[in-house]
N, C-alpha and C positions, 0 to 999 in steps of 0.2 A: 794053406791052399789059397790061391788068389781068386778074387771075384772078377767076373767078367762084366764089362760095361756094355749097355745096350745103346744102340744108336738113337733111341727116342728120348734120351736125356734122363731117363729114369734109371735108377740103379737097381741091381738084384744081387742077391747072395748066391754064391756058387754052390752053397750047401743044399741039402735036401729040402724038401718042401713041407708040406702041410699048410693050411690057412693062407697066410700072407706070404708073398714071395720076398717081403722086405722093401718094396718100392715106396717113395714119398713124393708128394706133389705140392705145387704152389697154390696159394689162394689169391686171386686177383680179378681184375676186370678192366672196365674202361670208364674214364671220366669225360663228360662232355659239358660244355657251357660254362666252364669255370673262368671267372674274371677276377674274383677277389683273392684274398690271401687268408691263410689260417685254417683251411679245410683240414680236418683231422678225422681219420677213420680208426676203428678199433675192432680187433678180432680176438676175443678172449682177453689175454693179458698183453697183447701186442698192439701198439698204436702205430699208425702210419700217417705221416703228413704228406698231403698231395699238393703240389705247387703248380701243376699244369694239367691241361687236358691230355687225354691219351691213356695208354695202358698203365695199370699200376699193379703191384703184387706185394703182399706182405712178406717180410723176410722170414726165412725158415720154411721148411716143407712139412707137410702133414702126411702120415701114412693113410692108405686106403682104409676107409671105414671111420675115419675121424670126423666128428661133427664140427662145423664152423658156423659162426654167426657174426657177420660184419655189421657194425653200426656206425653212424656218423656222430662223432663226439663233439666236433666244433664246426659250426657253419662258417663259411668264408665272409670276410668283411672287406670294406674298401674296394669295391662297393659291397654293400650288404647283399648277400645272396642266400637263396634257399636251395639246398641240394637234396634230391630225393633218390632213393635207391630201390633197385629191383634185383632179385636173385642174390640177396645178401646172405642167405643161410642155406645149409644143406649138409651132405655127408660126402667126404672125399671119396671119389671113385678110383678109377685106375688111370686117371689123367689129371693134368693141372686144371684148376677151376679158373676159368677166364670169362665167365658169363655174368659177373656182377656188374651191373650198369648203374652208374651215378650220373644223374642229369642235374645240372645247376642252372638256376634262373636268378637273374638279378631282381632284388626286391624293389618295387616302385616306392620312392621316398614320398611320403604323404605331404601335401602342401602345408606350410606353417599356418597356424590359426590366424585369421584376419585381425589386425590391430584395431584398437577402439579409441575413438576420439575422447578428449578430455575437455569439458566446457561446462557452461551453465548460463546464468542470466544476470545481467547488470541492471540495477534500478536506481533511480534518483540522481543519475549523473548529469550535472550541468556544467561542470568545470572542464578544464583541458589538462592533458598530460598524464592521465591515469595509466599506470603500467603495472601489470601483474606477472607473476612467474609461477610455473607449476613444478619447479624443482629441476627443470631441464632447460627451459628457454623463457624469454620475456615475451609479453604480448601487450601491445599498445591498444587500449580500449578507448574508442572515441564517441560511443553513443550507447544509449540504453538498449536493452534487448539481449538476444543470445550472443554468446561469444564462444569461440573454439580455439584451442591452442593448435598451432600448425602441425605439430608432430603427434601422430596417434601412438598409443602405447599398447604393447602386447599384453595379453592376459598375464597377470602376475606382476605387471609393472606398477611401481609405487608412484604416487603423485602427492604433491603438497603445495597448494596454491596460496601465495601470499601477495600482498600489495607491495610493490617495489617503490612506486612514486605516487603520492596522493595528488589528486587534481587541484589545480589552481584556477584563479580568475573565473569564478570565485573559488576561494579555498574550500575544499571539501575533505571529509574524512570518510573513507570507504572501508567497510569491514567485510570479511569473508566468512561464510558459514558453509559447512559440509565440504570443506576445501581439501581434505586429505583422505587418503585411503589407498587401496590396491585394485587395479583393474581386474575384473572378473571376465565374464563372457559377453558383456554388453557395453555400449558406450556410456561414458560418465557425463550426465547432463544436469545433475542436481546441485552443482556448485552455485551458490547464491552470493553475489556481491552487491551490497546495499550501500549507497552513498548518501551522505547528508551534508548540506552546506554548513561550513564552519561558521560559528557566530562571529559577528563583527566585534573586534576587541581593540582596546587601546593598547598599542604596543610601546609607546613612549610619550613623554611629555616634556616640554620645556616651558616653565621650570619643572623639576622633578617634584613628585608628591612630597609634601612636608618640608619643602625647601624654605629657607629663611633668608633674610637680608636681600630680597629680590628688589631690583631697581623699580622705583615707582613709575618709570616710563617704559617698563618691560612690556613686550608684546608676546603673550603666550602662544605656543604652537603645540597642537595635539596631533600625534601620528597614529593612524589606525591600520588595521590588518588588511584592508581591502580598499579599492577605489570607491570613493564616496559618491553618493547621489547628491549633487549640489543643491537640488531643489528641497532637500530635507534639512539642510543646514541653514538655520535662521536664528534670529535673536530670541525666538521663542523656544527653540530646541537646544540652544546653547546659552547659558546664563552665567553671570559673574556676580557673586554676592559676598557681603561681609559676614563675619560671624554673628553680627547683630541682625542680619537679615536684610540689610539695605542693598538694593540693586545698583550695580554699576552699569552705566550706559556703555554699550560696546558695539563694534561692527565686526561681523564674522564673515569669513569667506573661505572657500575651499582652495587650497594651494597644493601644488605637486600631487594632484589627484587624490592622495589619501591623507592629506593634512588639513586641519582647520586652524586658521590664523585668527586670533582674537585681538582686536585693537580697541583698547579702552578709549572712550571719548575724551577723557581728561586724565591727568596724572592720578595714579592711585593714592589713597591716603597713606600716610606713613605709619609704620609699626602696626599694620592692620592685617588680620588673617582673612584671606579671600578663599572662596571655593568656586572653582570653575566646573560647571556641571554640564554634561551632555546627556540629553534624555534619550529614551528608546525611540523617539521619533526620527532620529538620525539613522540612515541605513546605507548599505553599500549599493553600488550601481547595479549589481546582480541580485539584489534582494537580501544581502547579508544583514542580519538584525543583531542589535545589542540585546543580550539576555536581560540586562538591567541597566539603569542609568549608571554612567561612570563619572567620577569626579576627581579633581586634583586640588589639593589645598596647599596654599603657600602663604608666607608672611612677608610683607614688604619691608624694605629698609627704612631707617629713620630718614627724616629730611636732612639735607646737608647744604652747606654753602657751595655755590657753583664757582665758575671762574670769573674773577673780577675783570672788568673791561670798561674802557672809556665809552661814555654815551654821547660824546660830542667829538667832532673831527675838524673843527675850525682851527685857524692858525693862532688866533688871539688867546690870551690867558683866560682860563675859565676858573672862577672861584665862587665861594659863598653858596654852595648848593643847599637846597631844601627839598624835602620829599613829603608827599602825602599819599595815603592809600585808603581805599574804601573796603567794605566787608567783602565785596565780590572779587577782589584781587586786582583791580585796576589801580594804577599808581601814576603820579605825575611828579616830575622834578623840574625845578627852575634854578637858574644860577646867573651870575654875571659873566660877561665875556667881552674882552676888549676888541675893538675894531678900530685900529688906528689910534686916534687921540681920544676917542670916546669909549664908554662902556655901555653895552646893551644887555637887555634881559632876554635870556634864551630858555627854551624848555624842550623836554622830550616826554612823551606819554607812553606808559607801559600798559599793554593790553594782555591780559592773561591768555596764554596759549599762542600769542603772536610775538611778544617781546617789545623792545623799545622802538619807538618811531624815530624817524630822522629828526635830529634836533633842528629847531627853527627859532628865529627871533620872534618875540611876541609883542614887540613895539617897533615903530618906525622912526622914532625921533632921533635924527642924526645931528641935532644941535647941542644936545646936552647928554650927560651920562645918567644911566640908571644904577641904582644900588639897593641893597638890603631887601632882596625879593623874598616874599613869603607866599605859600600856596596852600590851598585846602581843596578837598574833593568831596562831593556829596555822594549819597548812596546810588544815585543814577549814573555816576561817572562824570558828571559835569564838574569842572574845576574853575577856581577863581584865584587869580594871582594879584597881589598888590606889591608895590615897590615905591621907592623914592626916586623921582625924576627931577634932575636939575635942569633948569631952563636958562636961556640966554640972559635973562634979567638977574641972574645970580641966585634966585630963590629955588627952593626944592619943594615940590608938591607931591602929594600921594596920588599914584595912578593905579589903574586896575585893568585887567582884561579877563575875558571869560572863555573857557574851553567848553565846547559842546561837541556833538557828534561830527560836526563839520570841521572841527579843529579850532585852533586859535585864529582870531581875526585881528592881525596887527593894526589894521586901519580903524578898528573900533575901540581903541583905548579910551577909557573913561577916567576923568579926574574924580577922585573919591571925595575930596573936601571942597567946600565952596569958598573958603577964605584964601585968596590968592596973595595975601600980604605977609604970610608967615611961613617959615621953613617947617617941613615935616621930617620926622626920622623915626626909626625903631618900630615899623609897623608889625603887627601880628594879626592873624586871621583864623577863624574857626567856623565850621558849619554845624547846624543842628541836623536832625534826621530828615527834615523836610526841605533842606537845601537853603535855609535862611542863613545869611552870613553876618558875622559880627567882626568888626575890625577895631583895634585900639592902636594908638600911636602917640608919639610925643610931638607937640607943636611948639612953635616959637614961644619964647619965655618959659619953655620947659614945663608945659602943662600936658596932662593926659586927656586925650580926646577919644571919642568912640563914635562909630557910625554903623548903621544896619543896612543890609541889602536884602529885601525879601526875595524869596525864590522867584525867578523869572521877572523881577521888577528892577527898578532903578535904585541907586543909592539914596537913602533918606538924608535929612540934614544932620550934620555931626553935632555932638554935644560934648561939653567938658564934663568929665566924670570925677574930678578931684577938686578940692576947695580952691576957690580963686584967691589964693594967698600969694601976693607978690614976693613974700620973703622966702618962699620955698622953691626948690628946684626938683622936678620929677623927671624920671628917665626909665628906660628899659621896661615898658609895660609887657605883661603876659596875660593871655586870656584863655579860658577853657569853657567850652559850651557842651551841655549834655544834649541827649536826643530830643528832649522837650523844648529846647531853646533857652533854658535858663543858663546863666553864665556867671563866672567869677573872674575878676581882673585884679592883678596885683602889680605893684611897681615899687621902685625905691625912690624915696623922697629925702631931700637934704634941707637942713636949715642951719642956723648959726651954731647949734649945739651938737650936730652930728647927723647921722643917717638912720633911716628906719623904713619899714615896709608898710605900705598903704594898700588897702583893698576896697573894692566895691562890688556890688552884686547887681546883676541884671535879671529881672523877672519877665518871662515871656508875657506879652500883653500889657505890662505895666511900665517897663523901662528901668532905668538905673536908679539905685538908691543913693544914699549919702555915703561918700567914702569915709573910711576910718582907719586909724593906725592899729596895726596888729603885732607890732614888735616894739621892743625898747629902742630908745634913741641912743645909739652908741657911736663909737668912733668911726666905724666903717661897716656898712651893710651893702651887699651886692648880690647879683645873680638870683633874684627872687623868681620862683616858679610856682605854678598853681595847677590843680587838677580838680575835676568835679565828677561825681558819680551820677547814676541815673536818678537818684532820689534828691539830688541837689546838695548833698553833703560835699564839703570841699576840704582840701588840704593845701597848705602852702609850705614851701621850704626855701631857705636862703642861707647865704654865707653871712657870718657876723663876727666882727673883730672889735674887742673892747679896749685895744691898745695896752692890754696887760698880760694876756695869756696867749692863746693861739686862735687862728681862724677856725670857727666852729660852724656846724650845720644845725640850724634851728628849724622848728616846725610849729605850725598852728593849725588847728582843726576848726572847720566851720560847720555848724549844724543849723539848718533852717529853724527859725523861731528862737534860737539861742544865741547865735552869732559866733564870733571867733573866740577860741580858748586862749588862755595865756600861753605864749610860746615857750617851748623847752628844747633843750639839746637832744639830738637823736644819735650822736656819735658815742662810741665807747672809748676811743683813744683821745684823751684830753691833752696829750703831750705833743701832738704834731698837727700841723695845719690840715684842714679839709677844704675841698673846693668843688665847684661846678656841680651843684646838686640838680637832680632831675627827679620827677615823680610821675606816676600814672595810676589810674584805677582800672581794674578789670571789670567785666560785665556784671559781676556779682557784688561789686563794691569793695573788694579788697584792694588795698593800695600798696605800692612798692616805691621806695625811694632809693636812689643810688647817688654816689658821689666819689670823688677821687681822693685817696689818701696820699700823704707825702712822706718822704724819708723812710723810716723803718715801717711805716704804715703804707708803703707803696703798693696799693692795690685799689681796685674798685670795690667799694663797700656798699652793702645793701641792708635794708631793714623793711619789715612788713607791718602794715597796720590792717589787721584782719577785721572782717565784718563782725560786729558785736564786741570787739575788743575796746578797751578803754585807752590804750596807748600803743606806741610802737614797740615791736620786738627789739631785743638786743641786736645791734648791728653786727654783721659778720662779713668777712672779705670774700670776694669772688676769686678763688684761687689763693695760693699762699702769698702773703705780703713779701715784697722784694725791695730792699733798701736802695737797690741800683735802678729801680724802675721809675720812670717819669710818666705819669698817666694824666689824661685830661679829657675834657668834654664828653663824659659819658652821656648816652641817650638810652631811653627805655620805651618799650611799647608792649602791649598785650594783644594776644589773639583772642578769638571767641571762646576758647576753652579755658582761659586763665593762665596760659603759659606766657611767661615774660621773656623778652628778648632785649639784650643789652649790647651796645657797641661802644667802643671808646678808642681814643688814640693812645698808643703806648710805645715807649722807648725803653729798652733795657740795655744799659752800657755793657759792651762786650758780647751781647747776644744778637742784637739786631743790627742791620746795616743802616737803619734810619728809624724814623717814627712810622709806625704801622697801625693798621686798624685791626682791632681784636674784638671777638664776640663771645658771649656766653648765653645760655638759655636756662630758664628756671621753670620746670613744670609745676602745675598747681599742687601745692603741698609738698614739693620735692626739694631738691638741692640744685645748685648751679652746676652746669657742666663745666669741664675744664676749659679755660679760655683758649681760643684758637685764632690764628691769623686768618683773615678772610681776603687777603690780597698778598701777592708774592713778596717775599722778604727783600728782593732786589728791585722792586717796582719803583722805588723812590720814596721820599718823605710824604706822609699822608697826614691829614688833619681834619678837624671839624666834621666828624661823621654824623649822619642823620639816619634814622631808621623809621620805617612804617610797616605795619603788619596787617594782613587781612584776617577775616574771621576764621579761615582755615589754617592759619599758621604759616602762610607764605610771607616771608619777610623780605623787604627791599632796603638795602643800605646804599647811601651815596656819600661821597666825601671828596674833598679836594686833595689832589695828589700832584706832586711835582716830579717830573722825570729827569730834572736837571737842565732841560731845555725850555720847557713851557709848563704852565699849570693846566691840569686837566680835571674834569669831573668824571669820576669813576663810580661804577655801580656794581653791586653783586646781589645775587638772589639766594635766599635760603628757601629751598623747596624740595 
């Protein structure tokens, strides 16, 4: 049987009835206000997604009498909405359910919570360039007080404040406290940045601390971490002292803003430890302070020979140089120099710290030649020169001139001797500590004469100091004077039997004693030398040849109250000739003698007579003997500490291009240094060196040197 359909959309069974007629109905309604997506409804086990406003109906129909309950399962989003429902539950009647109403409204988005500033307080800032960072951005801080980073952070945002760049000018160190955390519900204002000025520090020094072999002319420079306040840098706040505590005079100045330049007033002492100290009184221009005094210690180099150079620039040949120096470091040199057909006496004066003066003639006699100049200098720096001047009458007289602060006075030349009828030769001169001078020389008929010139006075009358014996011939006198004015003179005398050494003694206030013979009368005696110590003890040395063996070096010792001892040999090599002896005393009374050996003994030899000893030590060579060496004219001098300085002329076949000047040094109680050239090997032949030393060990050597064209006077300094 077929069922019939009703025109109202509902279906019915064509069968018989009872209760339901078999019709079913839809469950639905209307949606309004929907803007979002994702709205989902549910009725029983059936879900319905609604995408647009308007009518909706669940799929499937329900018969009359069936209960329904529509709920909203998912609210729409994008935008977020809240949908509410009316008429969502009931029982199906005899028609479709269309009265369920769902009204949707868009949810208002709450404003985000306000962000919070991150900042705090800076204190102690005086420098420039402070930069901090909170983990997001940098912030330049220019002043003390509150600071805030430009970008505020939302609640929950993390921050970590650090110093990116520390301030400078002055240098400061800034530290952050309470600098990290998470933003909550309020501003961050408790970050503290505290800045302190960095201490003034020594960043570098020249020389470096503990440096050695530093030049004695070095100018130290100290570099600091900040610009210095020049008013705090003085000779009181910066000092230079030796390890022994002696202060060195200095000049200090600020250079390059943050540097202290320290200029010693004089050359530093050799091989000496110095400490340069800067006290806490020195500060930076912005108040930077040293936390404690800073110091730099360094040790100076040894003294050394400088560059040899001529001390005269004239065209004529310069020869026969002599040198004298006083304890204060001043020195004077004299020499002969040809000018056309005559020879004149020239001089140059060395002033410590200034150098050599321009050479000048010290006499104006253009009618005759001068020769054999000698010079001495007193403790005050006054010098006295003597020389032999040949006159137009054919005679040679002894002349002198004096150097004072005004220089030499060529027009004030004085004749030393009063006897104008006899030739003079071989002058020697020496000063005592008070500036009194003694001169000895050989006069006509070969007699030894002496004369005294008191300090600031005129020459006294000369006296003959050796016996008036017409059968003898005397020559080559030497004189030594101690600080008290006592003197010893020696010379070589000849008679029909041979030659011997004579000596005489001068006592201050009493005059000359009687001369006496201090050596044997042998075939040949020459080159006698003499020295005297502060107590009046003396030593003499000379060459002696008996026509049987070799030329030997002999010595005799003088003791006041006892006289001269019997002479004895002081050489160790008895198989080869020795020559050119020299000797000197140091300030304590120790004596040193040197001489030149020949052939297989080719070296300069030395021996010491110590205070309290009864005799000379065994002689030893200065450097290894060389059979190919030719050595001559050694000279010796002591400084105030007892260090001895020797110079000599030396030629070694196959090694040198000519004869050169060589030097060695003997510290008190030590050994001789290796001999060294003190003028260039290709400078030309050199000869007759002379040396003088001041109390501080600055030595001056002069010598004659030929460059192949002319003869020069050359000098060098050990300093």
